[in-house]
N, C-alpha and C positions, 0 to 999 in steps of 0.2 A: 908938774910937767905935760904937755899936750902930745906929744909921740907918743906910741906905746907898742909892743909886741906882746901881742897871745898868745900861749901856748894853748894848743889843742889837742890830745891824742883822736886817734878814730880806728877802730878794730879792722878795716881792710880796704881797698883803695876804692871800694865803691862809694863807702862812705866818707871819705877825704874827697874823692868828686864833689860827691854830692853837698860838702859842706864848704870847699873851695870856692867853686861857681856862685854858689850862692850871697856867700859873705859878700864878693865884688861886684855880681851882678845888682845886690840890693845897695851898694854901695855903703856897706859896713866897715869895707876891707879896701886898702889900695891895694894889696898884693898878699896872696898868700903863696909860702913855699910847701911844697908836699914832698917829706922825706920819708921814704918808703923803708921797711923793711927795723922797726927799733925795735931791742926787747927791752919790756917794760917787767919789773917784778916786784911785787907790794902785798901788803895786808886787804885780804878781803874775806869775809866773812870768817874772820880768827883764823885763819891761815895764808900761806905765802901763795902768792899765785902767780903764775912767770905766764905772759902774752906776746904775741909778734902782732904789732901794731905801728901806721903811721903816723909821724910828726906833724902837726901842722903850725908855721910859726907864721903869725899873721902882725900883717903891720896896718894900725890904723891911727887916729885921735882921739883924744878922751870925750869929744863928745859925743862920739858914736859909741863907748863901751857898755850903756846899759842896755843899748838894743843889742848890740852886740853879741851880748853873753845871752841876752832872752832869748834870741835867733838860735845860737845853738843847742842851747838845751832844749828849745822846742823842736829842732830839728836831727837830734843827735839819738842813736840807740841806746846808749848806756841812761842806767838810769840814773847814776851819779860820774857826770862825764870830768875830767880835766879840763878846766880854765883859769889860767895862772896867767896875771896881768902883771907885766914888768914895763915900768916908765925906761924911754929912750935917754936918757943925760946929753947926751950930743952925739954929732954925725953929720956926713957931707951934706952941707948943707942944699943945694939943687936938689938933693935928695929930697929933702926933708919936705921941701917945697913941692914937689912931685906928688908925696902924698895928699900934701891939702888939693893940690888941682884935680888929684883923681876921685876924691870923696866932696868936692864940691858939689852941693845937689843940685845946680844949675847947669852943671855939665850932665851932657846927653852922651 
């Protein structure tokens, strides 16, 4: 699969903005949707935790995934940050072409 959606949670709006702007500016993502105020419930250090977070929905291509994941890990405040990669199996062809155009390294 060429196109992918990457899901990442952030602890607050400041981190969400930093990550989304950085990913787009670095041409690692064509688009990042920031969804505020999601409730996350998870196991951490032997107990169930509940946190308010923001969810980033990142659109990219396979060739950018390794660098994208590395960049998130360096710039994310969590020791173990959520980075889930989901393949896009179809969609609006003009939108998918726009992802390619947006991530073209020759484009400024």
